[in-house]
C-alpha positions as CSV (number, residue, x, y, z in Angstrom):
1,X,112.1,88.6,101.3
2,X,110.3,85.5,100.1
3,X,109.1,84.7,103.6
4,X,107.6,88.1,104.0
5,X,105.7,87.9,100.8
6,X,104.4,84.4,101.7
7,X,103.3,85.7,105.1
8,X,101.5,88.6,103.5
9,X,99.7,86.3,101.0
10,X,98.6,83.9,103.8
11,X,97.4,86.9,105.9
12,X,95.4,88.2,102.9
13,X,93.9,84.8,102.2
14,X,92.8,84.4,105.9
15,X,91.4,87.9,105.9
16,X,89.4,87.2,102.7
17,X,88.1,83.9,104.2
18,X,87.1,85.7,107.4
19,X,85.3,88.5,105.7
20,X,83.5,86.4,103.1
21,X,81.9,83.7,105.2
22,X,78.3,82.9,104.1
23,X,75.5,83.9,106.5
24,X,73.6,81.3,108.6
25,X,70.5,81.5,106.5
26,X,72.3,80.5,103.4
27,X,74.0,77.6,105.2
28,X,70.7,76.4,106.7
29,X,68.9,76.5,103.3
30,X,71.7,74.6,101.6
31,X,71.8,71.9,104.3
32,X,68.0,71.4,104.2
33,X,68.1,71.2,100.4
34,X,70.9,68.7,100.5
35,X,69.2,66.4,103.0
36,X,65.6,66.6,101.7
37,X,66.5,66.8,98.0
38,X,63.5,67.3,95.7
39,X,61.0,67.2,98.5
40,X,61.8,70.8,99.4
41,X,58.9,73.1,98.2
42,X,59.7,75.6,95.5
43,X,60.8,79.0,96.6
44,X,58.3,80.6,94.3
45,X,55.6,79.5,96.7
46,X,56.9,81.3,99.8
47,X,54.0,80.1,102.1
48,X,54.9,76.5,101.7
49,X,58.6,77.0,101.5
50,X,58.7,79.1,104.7
51,X,56.6,76.6,106.7
52,X,58.8,73.7,105.5
53,X,62.0,75.6,106.4
54,X,60.6,76.6,109.9
55,X,60.2,72.9,110.7
56,X,63.3,71.5,108.9
57,X,65.7,74.2,110.0
58,X,65.3,73.1,113.6
59,X,67.6,70.1,112.8
60,X,70.4,72.2,111.4
61,X,73.3,73.5,113.5
62,X,75.8,76.0,112.1
63,X,79.1,76.2,113.9
64,X,80.9,79.5,113.3
65,X,84.6,78.9,113.2
66,X,87.0,81.8,112.6
67,X,87.5,81.4,108.9
68,X,84.6,79.2,107.8
69,X,81.3,77.6,109.0
70,X,80.6,74.0,109.7
71,X,77.1,72.8,108.9
72,X,75.6,69.9,110.8
73,X,72.3,68.1,110.4
74,X,70.6,66.1,113.2
75,X,70.1,62.4,112.2
76,X,68.2,60.5,114.9
77,X,70.0,61.6,118.1
78,X,73.3,62.8,116.8
79,X,74.6,65.6,114.6
80,X,76.6,64.8,111.4
81,X,78.5,67.2,109.3
82,X,76.9,67.8,105.9
83,X,79.1,70.6,104.6
84,X,81.2,73.7,105.1
85,X,80.7,77.4,104.2
86,X,83.6,79.5,103.1
87,X,84.3,82.3,100.5
88,X,80.5,83.1,100.2
89,X,79.7,79.6,99.1
90,X,78.4,76.5,100.8
91,X,80.1,73.2,100.0
92,X,77.9,70.2,100.7
93,X,79.2,66.6,100.5
């Protein structure tokens, strides 16, 4: 009985992770803000913010795994992982 409850809990957690992945736009914005820091224009001025994001987002690659998303940023000629997206949040390190 204990094994069945454990399997049901694991299945529920995996379903919750699958259905609550953040969208790509959220992941890209978080990655650009993490890399560029305070150089990112304020979102209250959408003209500058959108132009900056159009250029900077070309260096971001979002890999969609089954239960989460891996976010990579291009440094020089190689992509390096900068964070993960899961449960509607983006975790940057």
